[in-house]
C-alpha positions in Angstrom: 4.3 112.9 -34.5 5.1 113.0 -38.2 4.6 117.0 -38.3 7.2 119.0 -37.2 7.5 122.7 -35.9 6.6 124.9 -38.5 5.4 122.6 -41.1 2.6 123.3 -43.9 0.3 120.4 -44.8 -1.3 120.3 -47.8 -4.8 118.5 -48.5 -6.3 117.5 -52.1 -8.8 115.9 -53.0 -12.8 115.8 -53.8 -15.6 117.2 -52.4 -15.4 115.3 -49.3 -11.9 117.2 -49.0 -13.6 120.7 -49.9 -16.4 120.9 -47.6 -16.9 124.5 -48.6 -14.1 125.6 -48.1 -13.7 130.0 -48.3 -12.4 131.2 -52.2 -9.4 132.6 -52.6 -7.6 130.4 -50.5 -7.2 132.8 -46.9 -4.7 133.6 -44.9 -4.2 132.0 -41.1 -5.5 128.8 -39.0 -8.7 128.8 -40.0 -9.2 131.1 -43.5 -9.9 128.5 -45.7 -10.1 125.0 -44.4 -14.3 124.0 -44.9 -16.2 122.8 -42.9 -15.1 118.6 -42.5 -12.6 116.7 -42.1 -9.8 119.5 -43.1 -10.7 121.1 -40.7 -11.4 118.5 -37.9 -7.7 117.9 -38.3 -6.3 121.0 -38.1 -7.8 122.2 -34.8 -7.0 118.6 -33.4 -3.0 119.1 -34.6 -3.3 122.8 -33.3 -4.8 121.8 -30.1 -2.4 118.8 -29.1 0.6 120.1 -30.5 0.0 124.3 -30.1 3.8 124.7 -29.8 4.5 123.0 -33.5 2.6 125.9 -35.3 1.2 123.3 -38.5 -0.4 124.9 -40.9 -3.6 122.6 -42.5 -4.6 123.7 -46.5 -7.3 122.8 -47.9 -7.3 122.2 -51.9 -9.9 120.2 -52.4 -12.3 120.8 -55.2 -15.9 119.0 -55.2 -16.5 117.4 -58.3 -13.0 116.3 -59.1 -11.8 113.7 -60.5 -7.8 112.6 -60.6 -7.9 113.8 -63.5 -8.7 117.4 -62.3 -6.6 117.6 -59.6 -3.2 116.7 -62.1 -4.8 119.9 -64.4 -4.3 121.7 -61.1 -1.7 119.8 -59.4 1.9 122.7 -59.9 -0.8 125.9 -59.0 -2.0 124.2 -55.4 0.3 121.6 -54.8 4.2 122.3 -55.5 3.9 126.0 -55.5 2.8 125.4 -52.3 6.1 124.6 -51.7 4.1 121.9 -48.6 6.2 119.9 -46.6 3.0 117.3 -46.1 1.1 116.4 -48.8 -2.2 114.6 -48.1 -4.6 113.1 -51.4 -8.2 111.7 -50.9 -9.6 111.4 -54.5 -11.5 108.1 -56.6 -15.0 109.5 -55.5 -16.2 110.7 -58.5 -13.7 108.3 -60.9 -15.7 106.0 -59.9 -19.3 107.9 -59.6 -19.9 109.1 -62.4 -19.2 106.0 -63.7 -22.7 104.8 -62.5 -24.1 108.6 -62.3 -23.9 109.6 -65.6 -23.5 106.0 -67.3 -23.6 107.5 -70.6 -21.5 110.6 -70.9 -17.9 108.1 -71.2 -15.7 110.9 -71.2 -16.4 112.3 -67.7 -14.9 108.5 -66.6 -12.0 108.1 -65.3 -11.2 104.4 -65.6 -9.1 102.2 -63.3 -6.5 102.0 -65.7 -5.8 105.6 -66.0 -6.8 106.3 -61.8 -4.1 104.5 -61.0 -1.3 105.9 -63.6 -2.5 109.1 -63.0 -2.1 109.1 -59.1 1.8 107.5 -59.7 2.6 110.1 -61.8 1.4 112.8 -59.2 3.4 110.6 -56.6 6.2 110.2 -58.9 5.7 114.4 -59.2 5.7 115.2 -55.5 7.6 112.8 -53.4 10.9 114.1 -54.3 9.8 117.9 -53.0 8.2 117.2 -49.8 9.0 114.9 -46.4 5.8 113.4 -46.7 2.6 112.2 -48.7 -0.7 110.4 -47.0 -3.0 108.3 -49.5 -6.3 108.1 -48.2 -8.4 105.6 -50.3 -11.9 106.9 -51.2 -14.8 105.0 -50.3 -19.0 104.3 -50.7 -20.6 104.3 -47.3 -22.8 101.1 -48.0 -22.0 98.2 -46.2 -23.1 95.9 -48.8 -19.9 94.8 -50.4 -22.0 92.6 -53.3 -23.1 96.4 -54.4 -21.9 97.0 -57.9 -20.6 101.2 -57.3 -19.5 99.7 -53.7 -17.0 96.7 -55.1 -15.8 99.3 -57.8 -15.1 102.1 -55.0 -13.0 98.9 -53.0 -10.7 97.8 -56.1 -10.0 102.0 -56.3 -9.5 101.8 -52.8 -7.0 98.4 -53.4 -5.1 100.5 -56.6 -3.9 103.7 -53.5 -3.0 101.3 -51.1 -0.7 99.5 -53.3 0.7 102.8 -54.2 1.1 103.8 -50.9 3.0 100.7 -50.4 5.2 101.4 -53.6 6.1 104.8 -52.9 6.1 104.4 -48.8 3.7 106.7 -47.8 1.7 106.6 -45.3 -1.9 104.7 -45.9 -5.2 106.1 -44.4 -8.4 103.0 -45.7 -11.2 105.2 -45.2 -13.3 103.0 -46.6 -12.2 100.8 -43.3 -13.1 104.4 -40.8 -16.9 104.7 -42.6 -16.9 100.3 -42.6 -16.0 100.5 -38.8 -19.6 103.0 -38.6 -22.1 101.2 -40.3 -22.0 98.2 -38.1 -23.8 100.5 -35.7 -25.0 103.5 -37.9 -27.6 103.3 -40.9 -25.9 104.4 -44.0 -28.5 107.3 -44.8 -28.0 108.1 -41.5 -24.5 109.0 -42.4 -24.7 110.1 -45.8 -28.2 110.5 -47.9 -26.2 109.8 -50.6 -23.9 107.7 -49.4 -21.4 109.9 -50.5 -20.8 113.8 -48.9 -20.6 112.6 -44.4 -22.0 114.1 -41.5 -19.8 115.4 -39.4 -19.7 111.5 -37.1 -18.2 110.2 -40.9 -15.9 113.4 -40.8 -14.4 113.0 -37.5 -14.0 109.7 -38.8 -11.7 110.6 -41.4 -9.9 112.6 -39.1 -9.2 110.0 -36.7 -8.0 107.6 -39.1 -6.0 110.2 -40.9 -4.3 111.6 -37.7 -3.5 108.2 -37.0 -1.9 107.1 -40.1 0.7 110.5 -38.6 1.1 108.9 -35.9 -1.0 111.8 -33.5 -0.7 111.7 -29.9 -4.1 110.8 -28.8 -3.3 111.1 -25.7 
């Protein structure tokens, strides 16, 4: 497993990462990691590898776009001196184009999304041992749905940047799609964005597989 003894993993993103984390950021294993996939990642890392004393820090903020991440990157990532950084952002970048179509100043189009995320990766890569890039997702099985199609395009940007920078890649949409083969979308999330614990478990599992977690 890639995370080593005493390392710190910062996980940053939007409400899916945030998931009711404590503020200000608390200390201790369960002080501020929320109630979602970040909490599951922390719990499983510390159950499977207790001797490594890995610290997971949740820096998700509800409603964030990649533009918001850029504004707080120095304080919420760089100044924490992490060994690993995980980024999952893009849902709001796409969603705002659909739920508030006339408020165009809040829209982060794909060109800005790619350029900003690329810049954050470039800024951070020399400072850390590893980066994990997670795609945004939409809990909608119909790939012809307009918002799902756009989310897939933003996800393709994440994959391209992971390949460019040698980062670990997590296809969060694929993890959700596997569930959608058997579970109705509204059962996972009434708004097709904020999942129940089954959805968060799928995200946690996908993340841990990307860092070579040994399940057995």
